[in-house]
C-alpha positions as CSV (number, residue, x, y, z in Angstrom):
1,M,-18.8,-4.0,-31.0
2,E,-18.0,-4.8,-34.6
3,F,-14.8,-3.3,-36.2
4,S,-14.0,-2.8,-39.9
5,S,-10.3,-2.9,-39.1
6,K,-8.3,-5.3,-36.9
7,L,-5.8,-2.5,-36.3
8,L,-8.6,-0.3,-34.9
9,E,-9.9,-3.2,-32.8
10,N,-6.5,-3.9,-31.3
11,A,-6.0,-0.2,-30.4
12,V,-9.4,0.0,-28.8
13,D,-8.8,-3.2,-26.8
14,E,-5.5,-1.8,-25.4
15,M,-7.1,1.6,-24.6
16,S,-10.0,0.0,-22.8
17,Q,-7.5,-1.7,-20.4
18,L,-7.1,1.7,-18.7
19,P,-9.1,2.2,-15.5
20,G,-12.5,3.8,-16.1
21,I,-12.3,3.5,-19.8
22,G,-15.0,1.3,-21.5
23,K,-15.1,0.2,-25.1
24,R,-17.1,3.2,-26.3
25,T,-14.8,5.7,-24.6
26,A,-11.8,3.8,-25.9
27,L,-13.1,4.0,-29.4
28,R,-13.7,7.7,-29.1
29,L,-10.2,8.3,-27.9
30,V,-8.6,6.1,-30.5
31,M,-10.6,7.9,-33.3
32,H,-9.4,11.2,-31.9
33,L,-5.8,10.1,-32.0
34,L,-6.3,8.7,-35.5
35,K,-7.3,12.2,-36.7
36,Q,-4.2,13.9,-35.2
37,P,-1.0,14.5,-37.1
38,L,1.4,11.6,-36.9
39,D,4.0,13.7,-35.0
40,K,1.5,14.5,-32.3
41,T,0.6,10.8,-31.8
42,A,4.3,10.0,-31.8
43,R,5.0,12.5,-29.0
44,L,2.3,10.9,-26.9
45,S,3.6,7.4,-27.4
46,S,7.2,8.6,-26.8
47,A,6.2,10.4,-23.6
48,L,4.5,7.2,-22.3
49,L,7.4,5.0,-23.2
50,T,9.9,7.4,-21.6
51,L,7.8,7.6,-18.5
52,K,7.7,3.8,-18.1
53,E,11.4,3.3,-18.8
54,E,12.9,6.2,-16.9
55,I,10.7,7.1,-14.0
56,K,12.2,6.5,-10.6
57,F,10.8,6.2,-7.1
58,C,12.4,8.4,-4.4
59,S,14.6,6.3,-2.2
60,N,13.5,8.3,0.9
61,C,9.7,8.6,0.5
62,H,8.8,6.4,-2.4
63,N,7.2,9.2,-4.4
64,I,7.7,9.2,-8.1
65,S,10.7,11.2,-9.2
66,D,13.1,12.0,-12.0
67,Q,16.0,11.7,-9.6
68,E,16.9,9.2,-6.8
69,I,15.7,11.8,-4.3
70,C,12.5,13.6,-5.2
71,E,12.2,17.4,-5.2
72,I,10.1,17.5,-2.0
73,C,12.6,15.5,0.0
74,S,15.6,17.5,-1.3
75,N,13.9,20.8,-0.6
76,P,15.7,22.4,2.4
77,K,12.6,24.5,3.2
78,R,10.6,21.4,4.0
79,D,10.3,20.2,7.6
80,P,12.1,16.8,7.9
81,G,10.6,16.3,11.3
82,T,7.1,15.9,10.1
83,V,6.1,13.0,7.8
84,C,2.7,12.6,6.2
85,V,1.8,8.9,5.5
86,V,-0.3,8.5,2.3
87,E,-1.5,5.6,0.2
88,D,-0.1,6.7,-3.2
89,I,1.3,9.5,-5.2
90,R,-2.1,10.9,-6.1
91,D,-2.5,11.7,-2.4
92,V,0.8,13.6,-2.4
93,M,-0.4,15.7,-5.3
94,A,-3.7,16.3,-3.6
95,I,-2.1,17.5,-0.4
96,E,0.5,19.6,-2.2
97,N,-2.3,21.4,-4.1
98,T,-3.6,22.7,-0.8
99,G,-0.4,24.6,-0.1
100,Q,-1.0,24.0,3.6
101,Y,1.6,21.3,4.4
102,R,5.4,21.9,4.5
103,G,6.7,18.6,5.8
104,L,7.8,15.4,4.0
105,Y,5.8,12.3,2.9
106,H,6.0,8.6,3.0
107,V,4.1,6.7,0.2
108,L,2.9,3.3,1.3
109,G,2.0,2.1,-2.1
110,G,-1.5,0.9,-1.0
111,K,-3.4,-0.2,2.1
112,I,-3.6,-3.4,4.1
113,S,-6.4,-5.4,2.6
114,P,-6.7,-9.1,3.4
115,V,-9.5,-9.5,0.9
116,E,-7.2,-8.4,-1.9
117,G,-4.3,-10.3,-0.5
118,I,-2.3,-7.2,0.5
119,G,-0.4,-7.4,3.7
120,P,2.0,-5.2,5.6
121,Q,4.9,-6.9,3.8
122,D,3.5,-5.7,0.4
123,L,3.7,-2.0,1.4
124,T,6.6,0.3,2.4
125,I,5.8,0.1,6.1
126,A,9.1,-1.5,7.1
127,S,11.1,1.4,5.7
128,L,8.7,3.9,7.4
129,I,9.3,2.2,10.8
130,A,13.0,2.2,10.2
131,K,13.0,5.9,9.6
132,A,11.0,6.4,12.8
133,K,13.6,4.5,14.8
134,E,16.3,6.8,13.6
135,G,14.7,9.5,15.8
136,K,14.6,12.2,13.2
137,I,10.8,12.2,12.8
138,K,9.0,14.2,15.5
139,E,5.4,13.8,14.1
140,M,3.8,11.3,11.8
141,I,0.5,12.2,10.2
142,F,-1.7,9.4,9.1
143,A,-3.5,10.7,5.9
144,L,-5.1,7.5,4.5
145,S,-8.7,7.4,3.3
146,S,-11.4,6.9,5.9
147,T,-12.1,3.4,4.9
148,M,-11.9,0.1,6.8
149,E,-8.6,-0.7,5.0
150,G,-7.3,2.8,5.7
151,D,-8.1,2.6,9.4
152,T,-6.6,-0.9,9.6
153,T,-3.4,0.3,8.0
154,N,-3.2,3.3,10.4
155,F,-3.7,1.1,13.4
156,Y,-1.1,-1.4,12.3
157,I,1.5,1.3,11.8
158,Y,0.6,2.9,15.1
159,K,1.2,-0.4,16.9
160,Q,4.5,-0.8,15.2
161,L,5.6,2.6,16.6
162,E,5.1,1.5,20.2
163,G,8.2,2.3,22.3
164,I,9.3,5.0,19.8
165,D,9.2,8.6,21.0
166,I,7.1,10.1,18.2
167,K,3.9,12.0,18.0
168,T,1.1,10.5,15.9
169,S,-1.8,12.3,14.5
170,T,-4.5,11.9,11.8
171,I,-6.2,14.3,9.5
172,A,-9.5,15.7,10.9
173,R,-12.6,14.1,9.7
174,G,-13.5,16.9,7.4
175,I,-13.0,14.2,4.8
176,A,-16.2,12.1,4.7
177,V,-15.9,8.5,5.8
178,G,-15.2,6.3,2.8
179,D,-13.8,9.2,0.7
180,E,-10.5,9.1,-1.1
181,L,-8.2,12.0,-0.6
182,E,-7.7,12.6,-4.3
183,Y,-11.3,13.5,-4.7
184,A,-11.5,15.9,-1.7
185,D,-11.6,19.7,-2.5
186,E,-8.5,21.6,-1.7
187,V,-10.1,23.7,1.1
188,T,-11.5,20.8,2.9
189,L,-8.3,18.8,2.6
190,G,-6.2,21.7,3.7
191,R,-8.3,22.3,6.8
192,S,-8.1,18.5,7.6
193,I,-4.3,18.7,7.6
194,L,-4.2,21.9,9.7
195,N,-6.8,20.7,12.2
196,R,-5.3,17.2,12.6
197,I,-5.9,15.4,15.8
198,P,-3.9,13.0,17.9
199,F,-4.2,9.5,16.6
200,E,-5.2,8.2,20.0
201,G,-8.1,10.6,20.0
202,S,-9.3,9.2,16.7
203,L,-9.4,5.7,18.2
204,K,-11.7,7.0,21.0
205,L,-14.0,8.6,18.4
206,S,-14.3,5.5,16.3
């Protein structure tokens, strides 16, 4: 792709670094921004810089937050005895959009994947097990995607919980095998949460 301006080329190169954005889409987005008033583009860049510099991660669940403790964890109407284990913040947003879940979350920050060099030590599994050992969690819901990596992560955590008096369950397989939670429709995901099954039962079904 030939550019008549080095400034334009640099902007397109940076935009195309975003996931799912190719050169042509990047060019279209940059040209759109170029046509906008300067103050509108300035607000966008300011919002991105502020996000990067000031965003926090909840010290309890590792969800993104403006405060040290996120709004979900600090909400007295949430059930602290139920914790839903998810891969990342997009899954929290997807489940929250169903309106069917009133417990807390724990964001792992990924899934165990030897191929990608991601092990248990790279995730927030240690802090999850530490919370379980405190005895305040009554039920832990595994809500990772139905992939080999997701199932491996679920099983690893399940084994780490041996000897701890805690109920473990997993979302019902209304979510197709291999699907990511963020792409599931709200009705299906909501039913999968409500109709969750004991984790031991999911092992027998596998």
